[in-house]
C-alpha positions in Angstrom: -50.9 63.2 -115.6 -51.8 59.5 -115.5 -51.1 57.1 -112.7 -50.6 53.5 -113.8 -51.4 50.5 -111.6 -50.3 47.0 -112.7 -52.5 44.1 -111.5 -51.0 40.7 -111.4 -52.0 37.5 -109.6 -51.7 33.7 -109.1 -48.0 33.4 -109.9 -47.8 29.9 -108.4 -44.1 30.2 -108.3 -42.4 27.6 -110.4 -40.5 25.3 -110.1 -41.6 23.5 -106.9 -38.8 23.1 -104.4 -37.9 19.7 -103.0 -40.0 18.7 -100.0 -39.2 16.4 -97.1 -41.7 13.6 -96.7 -42.9 15.0 -93.3 -43.7 18.3 -95.1 -46.2 16.6 -97.4 -48.5 15.3 -94.7 -52.2 16.2 -95.0 -53.5 18.8 -97.6 -50.0 19.5 -98.9 -49.8 16.0 -100.4 -52.9 16.6 -102.6 -51.4 19.8 -103.8 -48.1 18.1 -104.4 -49.8 15.4 -106.5 -51.8 18.1 -108.4 -48.5 20.0 -109.2 -46.7 16.9 -110.5 -49.7 15.6 -112.5 -50.7 18.8 -114.2 -49.7 22.2 -112.7 -45.9 21.9 -113.4 -46.7 21.8 -117.1 -48.9 24.9 -116.9 -47.1 27.3 -114.6 -43.8 27.8 -116.4 -40.6 29.6 -115.3 -40.1 31.1 -118.8 -43.6 32.6 -118.7 -42.9 34.2 -115.3 -39.6 35.6 -116.6 -41.4 37.1 -119.5 -43.9 38.7 -117.1 -41.1 40.2 -115.1 -39.4 41.6 -118.2 -42.7 43.1 -119.5 -43.6 44.8 -116.3 -40.1 46.3 -116.1 -40.6 47.6 -119.7 -44.0 49.0 -119.0 -42.8 50.7 -115.8 -46.1 51.1 -113.9 -46.2 53.5 -110.9 -47.3 50.7 -108.6 -48.1 47.0 -108.6 -51.0 45.2 -107.0 -50.5 41.4 -106.4 -53.7 39.6 -105.4 -52.3 36.3 -104.0 -51.3 32.7 -104.7 -47.6 33.4 -105.0 -46.8 29.8 -103.9 -48.3 26.4 -104.3 -47.9 24.2 -101.2 -47.0 26.8 -98.5 -43.6 25.3 -98.0 -41.0 27.4 -96.1 -38.7 27.2 -99.0 -41.4 28.6 -101.3 -42.0 31.6 -99.1 -38.3 32.4 -99.2 -38.2 32.0 -103.0 -41.3 34.2 -103.3 -39.6 36.9 -101.2 -36.7 36.9 -103.7 -39.2 37.2 -106.5 -40.9 40.2 -104.8 -37.5 42.0 -104.6 -37.1 41.5 -108.4 -40.6 42.8 -109.1 -40.5 46.0 -107.1 -39.4 47.5 -103.8 -42.0 47.5 -101.0 -43.0 51.1 -101.6 -44.1 50.2 -105.1 -45.9 46.9 -104.5 -49.0 46.0 -102.5 -49.6 42.3 -101.7 -52.6 40.3 -100.4 -52.4 36.6 -99.9 -54.4 33.8 -101.6 -55.5 30.4 -100.4 -52.3 28.6 -101.6 -50.3 31.1 -99.4 -52.0 29.7 -96.3 -52.6 26.1 -97.4 -51.9 24.7 -93.9 -51.3 26.1 -90.5 -47.8 27.4 -90.1 -45.7 29.9 -88.2 -45.5 33.6 -89.3 -41.7 33.5 -89.3 -41.5 30.6 -91.8 -44.2 31.9 -94.1 -45.6 35.5 -94.5 -42.8 36.8 -92.3 -40.6 36.6 -95.4 -42.9 39.1 -97.0 -43.3 41.4 -94.0 -41.9 44.5 -95.8 -44.8 44.1 -98.3 -47.5 43.9 -95.6 -48.1 47.4 -94.3 -49.3 47.6 -90.8 -47.1 44.8 -89.5 -44.1 46.4 -87.6 -40.7 45.2 -89.0 -39.1 42.5 -86.9 -42.4 41.4 -85.2 -44.8 38.8 -86.4 -48.6 39.1 -86.3 -50.3 37.3 -83.5 -53.0 36.3 -86.0 -52.5 36.1 -89.8 -55.6 38.3 -90.2 -54.4 41.0 -87.9 -52.6 43.2 -90.4 -55.7 43.4 -92.6 -57.2 45.4 -94.0 -54.0 47.1 -95.1 -53.9 50.7 -96.5 -51.4 51.9 -99.0 -51.6 55.4 -100.4 -50.0 55.9 -103.8 -50.7 58.9 -106.0 -54.5 59.4 -106.3 -55.2 55.9 -105.0 -55.9 54.4 -101.6 -55.2 50.7 -101.9 -57.1 48.6 -99.4 -55.8 45.1 -99.0 -57.9 42.2 -97.6 -56.9 38.7 -96.7 -59.2 35.8 -97.5 -56.4 33.2 -96.8 -57.3 30.6 -94.2 -56.4 26.9 -93.9 -59.3 24.8 -95.2 -60.1 21.1 -95.4 -58.6 18.9 -98.2 -60.1 19.6 -101.7 -61.3 23.1 -100.6 -60.0 26.3 -102.0 -62.4 28.6 -100.3 -61.6 31.8 -98.4 -62.9 33.8 -95.4 -62.5 37.4 -94.2 -63.9 36.9 -90.7 -65.9 39.3 -88.6 -63.0 41.3 -87.1 -61.5 42.1 -90.5 -64.9 43.0 -91.9 -65.5 45.4 -88.9 -62.1 47.0 -89.5 -62.9 47.4 -93.2 -66.2 49.1 -92.5 -64.5 51.6 -90.3 -61.6 52.2 -92.8 -64.0 52.8 -95.7 -66.1 55.2 -93.6 -63.0 57.3 -92.9 -61.8 57.2 -96.6 -65.3 58.3 -97.7 -64.4 61.8 -96.3 -61.5 62.1 -98.8 -61.4 62.8 -102.5 -59.5 59.6 -103.3 -60.0 56.6 -105.5 -60.4 53.5 -103.2 -59.2 50.3 -104.7 -59.9 47.0 -102.9 -57.5 44.2 -103.4 -58.7 40.6 -102.6 -57.9 37.1 -103.8 -61.4 35.6 -103.9 -64.2 37.3 -105.9 -67.1 38.5 -103.7 -69.5 38.3 -106.7 -72.4 36.0 -105.9 -72.4 32.8 -108.0 -69.0 33.4 -109.5 -67.4 30.3 -107.8 -68.7 27.0 -106.6 -69.0 26.6 -102.8 -65.7 24.7 -102.8 -63.8 27.7 -104.1 -65.9 30.6 -103.0 -65.5 33.4 -100.4 -67.7 32.1 -97.5 -68.6 35.5 -96.1 -68.9 37.4 -99.5 -72.4 38.5 -98.6 -71.1 40.4 -95.6 -68.5 42.1 -97.7 -71.2 43.1 -100.3 -73.3 44.6 -97.5 -70.4 46.9 -96.5 -69.8 47.9 -100.1 -73.5 48.7 -100.6 -73.2 51.2 -97.7 -69.6 52.4 -98.0 -68.7 51.9 -101.6 -65.3 51.9 -103.3 -64.1 52.9 -106.7 -62.9 49.5 -108.0 -62.3 45.9 -106.7 -59.5 43.7 -108.1 -59.2 40.0 -107.5 -57.4 36.8 -108.7 -58.1 33.1 -107.9 -60.0 32.3 -111.1 -57.0 32.4 -113.5 -58.9 34.3 -116.2 -60.1 37.8 -117.1 -63.4 38.6 -115.5 -65.5 41.8 -115.5 -68.4 42.0 -113.0 -69.9 44.7 -110.9 -71.4 45.2 -107.5 -73.9 47.8 -106.3 -72.5 50.7 -104.4 -73.9 54.0 -103.0 -72.7 56.0 -106.0 -73.3 53.5 -108.8 -72.0 50.1 -109.9 -68.5 49.2 -108.6 -66.4 47.5 -111.3 -65.0 44.1 -110.3 -62.0 42.9 -112.3 -60.4 39.4 -112.2 -57.1 38.7 -113.9 -55.4 35.7 -115.4 -52.6 33.8 -113.8 -49.3 35.6 -114.3 -47.3 32.4 -115.1 -49.6 30.0 -116.9 -49.7 28.5 -120.4 -53.2 28.1 -121.9 -54.8 24.9 -120.4 -58.3 23.3 -120.4 -60.1 26.5 -121.5 -58.0 28.8 -119.3 -56.1 31.5 -121.2 -52.4 31.9 -121.2 -50.9 34.3 -118.6 -52.0 37.8 -118.5 -52.0 41.0 -116.4 -53.6 44.4 -116.4 -52.4 48.0 -116.6 -54.9 50.4 -115.1 -54.4 54.0 -116.3 -56.0 56.5 -113.9 -56.4 59.9 -115.4 -56.5 63.2 -113.5 -60.1 63.7 -114.5 -61.2 60.5 -112.9 -61.3 58.4 -116.0 -59.9 54.9 -116.2 -58.4 52.9 -119.1 -57.8 49.2 -118.8 -55.0 47.7 -120.9 -54.9 43.9 -121.0 -51.6 42.3 -121.7 -51.1 38.6 -122.4 -48.5 36.0 -123.0 -47.9 35.0 -126.6 -46.2 31.6 -126.7 -44.9 32.0 -130.2 -43.3 35.3 -129.5 -42.2 34.2 -126.0 -43.3 37.5 -124.6 -46.3 39.6 -123.4 -48.2 41.6 -125.9 -51.2 44.0 -125.7 -54.5 42.1 -126.0 -56.9 45.1 -125.9 -57.7 48.4 -124.3 -61.0 49.7 -123.0 -62.4 52.5 -120.9 -64.2 51.7 -117.6 -66.8 53.8 -115.8 -66.1 54.3 -112.1 -68.7 55.2 -109.5 -68.9 58.9 -108.4 -67.1 60.3 -105.5 -67.7 58.3 -102.3 -70.1 59.6 -99.7 
């Protein structure tokens, strides 16, 4: 029997809600200008609707969403994104990690990620996190998979889209992977920013990616999934039992633009014998729906030590 995991990312929920002038102070203003000058023509409601319809038709066992649900981190956006999550799947069938646009500026938990609390395991219902990094890494067990969610979302200076895990989260991850190593389970890490060296410019990179790579060299995992780059990427990182596949996915709501492909998402078919088949689905603007782009087999590292 096969377990199917859908990987989606960078929905950049359209359209942008009205914002009061005082809400557009600082970094939000730059993002607001970016949205109205180019992004609103790229991230389209009709593409997002087609994504929702196709995921429903494909009926995956679980969904992994690797960040950037919103654009400006406005309170109204977080509420709208919560309604979108309810349409996608119930909390027991969707695992979420945030992206840099989901923590664009400093904000309260109640007005932001608190709307998504049901999708953030490890945060007790009805109580916010003292720190936005506190619930991470999250651990979700579904079928043969252990989904480990990391948060790279931190407020940064204007023009930056970088991320950071922080020492405390990295220490918790090291301990969690050490414990999971004792089990016969496929460990899938979900993260917004890619930890692959040189994949992004410093302006958009994960600042402590080297520390994460050091942990993976020692502890390993089966697969790492990320977003942020708005295109399909296939890399690998060294692990204790062989190379760890690293997969990036396109935005889930975008039209093709400036060399970036139209929207896409992945279906990962995990077989009982440990095999993995990647099915890539992409938006066809002429058909107005998602179609299969290609399918391929991926090699996973051996059982974790």
